[in-house]
GUPANU-904133 format. One record per residue (C-alpha): residue in three letters; z, y, x; residue number from 0. Coordinates in pm, 1 decimal, decimal comma. Each point is the difference from the previous one (the first is absolute). Layout:
{rec "ALA" {Z Y X} NUM}
...
***
This chain:
{rec "UNK" {-2568,1 962,8 -5060,2} 0}
{rec "UNK" {-412,1 -100,0 100,2} 1}
{rec "UNK" {-146,6 269,3 213,5} 2}
{rec "UNK" {-355,1 56,9 -178,4} 3}
{rec "UNK" {-303,4 -67,7 152,9} 4}
{rec "UNK" {-319,6 235,5 -119,9} 5}
{rec "UNK" {-258,7 -222,5 -81,8} 6}
{rec "UNK" {-323,9 181,7 -70,0} 7}
{rec "UNK" {-387,6 -106,2 -73,4} 8}
{rec "UNK" {-298,8 127,1 -45,2} 9}
{rec "UNK" {-189,0 96,2 -327,1} 10}
{rec "UNK" {-387,7 -61,1 -46,5} 11}
{rec "UNK" {-239,8 244,7 186,6} 12}
{rec "UNK" {-344,4 13,9 28,0} 13}
{rec "UNK" {-166,6 -349,4 117,7} 14}
{rec "UNK" {327,6 -165,5 -83,8} 15}
{rec "UNK" {38,4 -40,5 -405,6} 16}
{rec "UNK" {274,0 -263,5 61,2} 17}
{rec "UNK" {263,3 88,3 283,8} 18}
{rec "UNK" {289,0 -315,2 57,0} 19}
{rec "UNK" {241,2 236,3 111,9} 20}
{rec "UNK" {8,9 134,2 -341,2} 21}
{rec "UNK" {35,5 -313,4 -108,7} 22}
{rec "UNK" {286,3 -96,8 305,1} 23}
{rec "UNK" {217,9 326,3 -117,9} 24}
{rec "UNK" {-4,6 -63,1 -360,0} 25}
{rec "UNK" {170,6 -366,6 40,0} 26}
{rec "UNK" {219,3 12,8 289,5} 27}
{rec "UNK" {224,8 349,4 -154,8} 28}
{rec "UNK" {334,6 -57,2 -46,5} 29}
{rec "UNK" {-47,9 -379,4 266,3} 30}
{rec "UNK" {324,8 -41,3 182,1} 31}
{rec "UNK" {-29,0 -92,7 412,3} 32}
{rec "UNK" {320,4 -51,3 162,3} 33}
{rec "UNK" {162,6 286,8 -35,6} 34}
{rec "UNK" {-263,1 236,6 -75,4} 35}
{rec "UNK" {-178,9 68,1 -341,7} 36}
{rec "UNK" {-335,3 82,9 -42,5} 37}
{rec "UNK" {-97,6 335,8 -192,7} 38}
{rec "UNK" {-347,9 0,6 -24,8} 39}
{rec "UNK" {-272,4 230,3 -172,6} 40}
{rec "UNK" {-478,2 43,5 -4,3} 41}
{rec "UNK" {-54,5 274,3 140,7} 42}
{rec "UNK" {-385,9 208,2 -58,5} 43}
{rec "UNK" {-258,1 -45,2 286,6} 44}
{rec "UNK" {26,8 330,3 73,0} 45}
{rec "UNK" {76,0 213,3 360,7} 46}
{rec "UNK" {240,7 321,0 -123,1} 47}
{rec "UNK" {155,0 -240,7 -346,2} 48}
{rec "UNK" {56,7 -282,4 154,1} 49}
{rec "UNK" {178,3 168,7 323,2} 50}
{rec "UNK" {214,0 229,8 -249,5} 51}
{rec "UNK" {143,9 -278,4 -207,1} 52}
{rec "UNK" {120,2 -256,9 276,1} 53}
{rec "UNK" {218,5 341,6 162,3} 54}
{rec "UNK" {156,0 68,7 -392,4} 55}
{rec "UNK" {43,4 -382,3 48,5} 56}
{rec "UNK" {138,0 -33,5 348,3} 57}
{rec "UNK" {279,5 339,2 -116,0} 58}
{rec "UNK" {77,3 -197,3 -363,6} 59}
{rec "UNK" {57,1 -334,5 158,2} 60}
{rec "UNK" {99,0 47,3 331,5} 61}
{rec "UNK" {-155,4 -369,7 109,1} 62}
{rec "UNK" {56,0 -195,7 295,5} 63}
{rec "UNK" {-286,4 -120,5 -23,8} 64}
{rec "UNK" {-373,2 97,0 -76,3} 65}
{rec "UNK" {-255,1 -207,2 -60,2} 66}
{rec "UNK" {-385,6 89,5 -49,8} 67}
{rec "UNK" {-215,1 -273,7 -128,2} 68}
{rec "UNK" {-384,7 90,8 -11,7} 69}
{rec "UNK" {-332,6 -193,2 -29,8} 70}
{rec "UNK" {-212,9 10,9 295,2} 71}
{rec "UNK" {-352,5 -170,2 -172,4} 72}
{rec "UNK" {-127,8 -123,4 292,4} 73}
{rec "UNK" {333,5 -215,1 129,2} 74}
{rec "UNK" {-0,7 -344,7 -41,2} 75}
{rec "UNK" {379,2 37,3 133,1} 76}
{rec "UNK" {332,4 143,1 -38,8} 77}
{rec "UNK" {31,7 280,7 240,5} 78}
{rec "UNK" {206,3 239,6 128,4} 79}
{rec "UNK" {-37,5 324,7 55,1} 80}
{rec "UNK" {219,2 88,9 308,1} 81}
{rec "UNK" {-133,9 416,3 -34,6} 82}
{rec "UNK" {-124,7 274,8 -173,3} 83}
{rec "UNK" {-252,8 274,4 149,2} 84}
{rec "UNK" {43,7 347,8 -94,0} 85}
{rec "UNK" {-379,4 -38,6 -73,8} 86}
{rec "UNK" {-193,1 21,0 -344,7} 87}
{rec "UNK" {-363,8 -88,9 -63,9} 88}
{rec "UNK" {-171,3 299,0 -160,0} 89}
{rec "UNK" {-182,7 -265,4 -206,3} 90}
{rec "UNK" {194,0 -197,1 -154,5} 91}
{rec "UNK" {-1,4 123,3 -381,8} 92}
{rec "UNK" {387,0 -83,7 -144,1} 93}
{rec "UNK" {13,6 -19,9 -391,2} 94}
{rec "UNK" {29,2 378,4 -31,8} 95}
{rec "UNK" {-277,1 115,7 242,7} 96}
{rec "UNK" {-329,5 110,8 -210,5} 97}
{rec "UNK" {-227,6 -260,0 136,6} 98}
{rec "UNK" {-281,3 232,7 -70,6} 99}
{rec "UNK" {128,2 263,3 242,5} 100}
{rec "UNK" {-203,4 -96,3 307,2} 101}
{rec "UNK" {302,2 36,0 343,5} 102}
{rec "UNK" {-50,9 92,5 287,3} 103}
{rec "UNK" {-13,4 -396,2 222,9} 104}
{rec "UNK" {250,3 39,7 249,9} 105}
{rec "UNK" {414,6 7,1 -14,4} 106}
{rec "UNK" {260,8 145,3 -63,3} 107}
{rec "UNK" {359,2 22,2 93,2} 108}
{rec "UNK" {273,0 -79,1 -239,1} 109}
{rec "UNK" {237,9 232,9 157,3} 110}
{rec "UNK" {-150,6 308,4 151,5} 111}
{rec "UNK" {202,0 83,9 219,4} 112}
{rec "UNK" {-39,7 -309,4 228,8} 113}
{rec "UNK" {-281,2 -143,5 183,4} 114}
{rec "UNK" {-181,9 -270,2 -203,5} 115}
{rec "UNK" {44,1 -284,4 237,3} 116}
{rec "UNK" {366,4 58,2 -65,6} 117}
{rec "UNK" {131,6 -351,4 -60,5} 118}
{rec "UNK" {359,1 -64,4 -153,0} 119}
{rec "UNK" {107,6 -480,0 71,6} 120}
{rec "UNK" {190,2 -154,8 -242,1} 121}
{rec "UNK" {390,0 -28,5 140,6} 122}
{rec "UNK" {-30,5 -358,4 -212,5} 123}
{rec "UNK" {-10,0 -329,6 284,7} 124}
{rec "UNK" {-316,4 -154,8 -123,2} 125}
{rec "UNK" {69,5 -363,0 188,0} 126}
{rec "UNK" {256,8 -153,9 -222,3} 127}
{rec "UNK" {-252,5 88,8 -271,8} 128}
{rec "UNK" {-288,0 -132,8 81,3} 129}
{rec "UNK" {207,5 -303,7 125,2} 130}
{rec "UNK" {92,5 -79,2 -312,9} 131}
{rec "UNK" {-330,0 123,3 -158,4} 132}
{rec "UNK" {-186,9 -260,8 147,1} 133}
{rec "UNK" {286,1 -246,4 22,3} 134}
{rec "UNK" {12,3 -32,7 -341,9} 135}
{rec "UNK" {-433,0 -68,2 3,6} 136}
{rec "UNK" {-116,5 346,2 -76,6} 137}
{rec "UNK" {-170,9 132,7 226,1} 138}
{rec "UNK" {62,5 382,5 124,4} 139}
{rec "UNK" {-147,1 151,5 287,1} 140}
{rec "UNK" {167,4 375,8 187,1} 141}
{rec "UNK" {-209,4 337,5 -83,0} 142}
{rec "UNK" {-4,5 253,6 192,3} 143}
{rec "UNK" {-261,5 177,9 -192,0} 144}
{rec "UNK" {122,0 108,2 -370,3} 145}
{rec "UNK" {-377,4 168,7 -29,0} 146}
{rec "UNK" {-55,9 382,0 -109,1} 147}
{rec "UNK" {111,3 -69,3 -391,5} 148}
{rec "UNK" {216,9 84,0 -232,1} 149}
{rec "UNK" {209,0 -385,7 101,8} 150}
{rec "UNK" {3,1 179,2 349,1} 151}
{rec "UNK" {108,6 372,7 -137,1} 152}
{rec "UNK" {262,7 -152,6 -159,6} 153}
{rec "UNK" {192,4 -165,2 280,1} 154}
{rec "UNK" {-65,5 291,9 233,4} 155}
{rec "UNK" {211,7 190,9 -251,9} 156}
{rec "UNK" {297,7 -209,5 -73,1} 157}
{rec "UNK" {-38,6 -69,1 418,8} 158}
{rec "UNK" {74,0 405,7 56,3} 159}
{rec "UNK" {324,4 -86,7 -237,1} 160}
{rec "UNK" {166,4 -315,3 18,5} 161}
{rec "UNK" {118,0 -240,0 265,8} 162}
{rec "UNK" {-96,8 -307,8 -129,1} 163}
{rec "UNK" {-329,5 -4,6 -183,5} 164}
{rec "UNK" {-305,7 -286,7 -12,4} 165}
{rec "UNK" {-319,2 -12,9 -133,9} 166}
{rec "UNK" {-190,9 -349,4 -61,9} 167}
{rec "UNK" {-293,0 -20,4 -101,8} 168}
{rec "UNK" {-130,7 -322,6 -226,4} 169}
{rec "UNK" {-356,8 -183,5 -37,9} 170}
{rec "UNK" {-154,1 87,1 -313,2} 171}
{rec "UNK" {25,7 -283,0 -272,5} 172}
{rec "UNK" {-153,4 -322,2 37,8} 173}
{rec "UNK" {-16,1 -175,9 -374,8} 174}
{rec "UNK" {-126,5 -250,7 66,1} 175}
{rec "UNK" {-53,9 -286,6 262,7} 176}
{rec "UNK" {-277,3 85,5 28,0} 177}
{rec "UNK" {78,3 293,5 230,8} 178}
{rec "UNK" {217,5 -105,3 288,4} 179}
{rec "UNK" {163,6 227,7 309,9} 180}
{rec "UNK" {-96,5 -203,8 335,5} 181}
{rec "UNK" {251,8 -225,8 -31,7} 182}
{rec "UNK" {-99,7 -128,3 -265,3} 183}
{rec "UNK" {237,2 112,7 -292,1} 184}
{rec "UNK" {-103,2 225,6 -305,8} 185}
{rec "UNK" {205,1 351,3 7,0} 186}
{rec "UNK" {83,1 -7,9 -394,7} 187}
{rec "UNK" {252,9 200,3 -161,1} 188}
{rec "UNK" {302,6 -275,6 11,8} 189}
{rec "UNK" {-64,4 -45,8 383,1} 190}
{rec "UNK" {3,9 395,2 75,4} 191}
{rec "UNK" {414,2 27,3 -186,3} 192}
{rec "UNK" {73,4 -311,6 206,4} 193}
{rec "UNK" {-98,9 140,9 283,2} 194}
{rec "UNK" {148,5 349,2 -90,9} 195}
{rec "UNK" {276,1 -229,7 -45,5} 196}
{rec "UNK" {44,9 -124,9 307,2} 197}
{rec "UNK" {-68,0 298,2 160,2} 198}
{rec "UNK" {282,2 191,0 -223,7} 199}
{rec "UNK" {269,1 -252,9 128,0} 200}
{rec "UNK" {-164,6 5,3 353,4} 201}
{rec "UNK" {172,1 398,9 -32,2} 202}
{rec "UNK" {319,8 -42,2 -168,1} 203}
{rec "UNK" {46,3 -259,5 222,1} 204}
{rec "UNK" {-15,0 233,1 350,5} 205}
{rec "UNK" {178,0 238,1 -249,2} 206}
{rec "UNK" {303,4 -259,1 66,5} 207}
{rec "UNK" {13,0 5,5 328,0} 208}
***
């Protein structure tokens, strides 16, 4: 019987009306890769609700792996995030925040009894995933900075709760060939879908070892 790989994407948020990870999560739900079955959902871009929903899903599903997808608006490659930090930027509004309410500039801890520079690192081996993606023609890099927004927050809480978690930032959609990555290939809906399926197959290969 296949084990569960819990896959998440995010919905829209201020500045990003179309989040490509929302479609990816919906399209890949139910996919079988090796001995893993993908069970996915779309999380709200809200610090507290995303963390709460993820914890509820972990309790209900007991997944073998967790893969979170988020969009990095400045990226032109996939980014495999090595870690998340216990820190949020107080200037960044999530979808539950009142944009008209002034906020004190600075940062805050995600978990109050831990220092803000405390970080958690993924224990999923990244080198085989990096090789698989680049080898298949999907430009990918390793990143050690998942930001200070809901992506980082969700990753941090998941890493605290589970042993096999990975966060992947994807580039924004380039819907015409006039907009291309540095490698000369446009990131379209289908190309992102193919890339994430390649990633999931590589994870399934790790699982079978």
